[in-house]
N, C-alpha and C positions, 0 to 999 in steps of 0.2 A: 432480512437486517445484512450489512455487510464492514469487512475487517477490512482495515487498512492495514498490513504489515509489511516489517521494514526490519534489513538484516542490521544488525547491532555488532556482530562479531564477525571475524575474517574466518579464512579457510585454513591454517596452521592447525595441526593436532588433530583434525578434525574426521571421524570415523567414517567410512564408504556409505555406509545405509545414512549417515543424517547428511553426507553429502547431494546425493542420490535425491532425499527427498526436496534439500533443498535446491534442487534444478527443475524436481518440477513444478516447486513452487515459483521459478523464474529468478530465482533471490539468487543472482550470484556474485555479488561484490556488495558493499560495507554500506547502507545508506542509500540499498534501492529500496523502492516500496511497489507493492501490486497490492490490487482490491480484487477481496477475493465473498465471494458469496458466503453465509451460515450454513456449511454442508458437513453432515456428519464424515465424511472421507477429509473436507479440508480441516476439522477441526483433529482427529485422528493426526495427520500430518504436522498442525502446529503444535502440539502437544510433543510430537517425538525432535521436533527442534528446538524447544519455549526455551533452550538455553543460548540461544544465536540469535533470535529475534524477537521481537516486541509486539502485539498486535492490541486492535480494540477497535470498537463500535464508530463508526467515523462521520459525521454531520455533513449536511445537504452541502450546510454554505463552505467548510471546509475541503470537502472533496471538489466542488468546484472551481473555488480556489488555486487547488494541487494541480486541478485540470486546466486551468488559464494558465498557469505562472511555470506549471514545470512537466506538463505533459506535450507528448510530441507525436506526431503522425511520421510515416514513412520519408525521410527525406528530411528528417529535423524541424518540419514547419510548424508554428504553431496552430493549439485548437482554437478556434473562432465561432463566435454563435451562427456566422453564417457558412461555415463548414458544417458543423450541426445539423442546422436547418437545410443542407444541402444533401445530405447523406443519411436522416433518421428522420424519424415523424416528429422531433421532439423539436420546438423552436431558438430553445437558449442553450447554454454549456448549464447554467441553472437548474432548466426542467432537465436537462439530460441524466445531471445528480441527482436531483432527488429520485427518477425513475430508478438508478442503480441501487441508491441507497435501501430504497421502496425491497427492489428482489423484480423489477417491472420489466427492467431491462441486464444488460450482460457490457461489457467492455468487447466482444464479441459483434454487436449488433453495428458499432460502427466501426468500417472497414479503414485499413493503413492506420489503426491507431497503437498504438507501441505499449504492450502491457506493463512492461516494464517502467517506472517513473525514476529516475536519478532526482536525489537528492542532495543539497548541500549538506554539511557535518551539522549540529545543533547549536544553536548559538548558546555561550555557557558551558558546553557541554554535556556528557550522558551521565548522569548519575552514579555509574559505576558498572562495567559491562560483566562483571563475575557474580552479579548479585540481583535475585529477582525482584519485581517491581513493587512488592508487597515487603521484599526486607531491606529496601530501601535505594535497587540499583535499577538497570534500566532492563530486562528481561522480561519475557511472559507477557501473563496479560495482562491488560491495564485499562481498562475498558474506554469507559469517552475521554480519558487524559492523552490518547493517543491522538487527540484535536491539541491541543496542546503543545504536544511533544510536534508536530507537522507543520503548527506554526511557528518554530523553533529552526524548524527546517527549509522552508520553502523560502 
């Protein structure tokens, strides 16, 4: 299982402990996204910063769309099927996205890929940046609904 994590809130009045955790997650700015594997250490970090980010399980189709449209290599070049085929054992962006979502591959397997994906603000805005997703806001764990949010941000 693979999580997509998006930073929702800024850095004003943030404690140094949470700031450090956000830096370790490579979430330095609002509307930045990272793809993380499901491990105990990452889940603990997400629980610590749950009031500043939203996360959920990403589908392979959404991940492929995200990589094609917003993913960048070093030098701000786009990610294409030929680049994936040349630098990995996978033949296309979709097959690479499926391998990442199953946990068979990692972003580190692909050289020169930027780990942070910069997104647009969501169309129609966030639901509320001070409440959890369960309470009608935008923060915390949202499960498979993260795919709809990413679709609005791509």
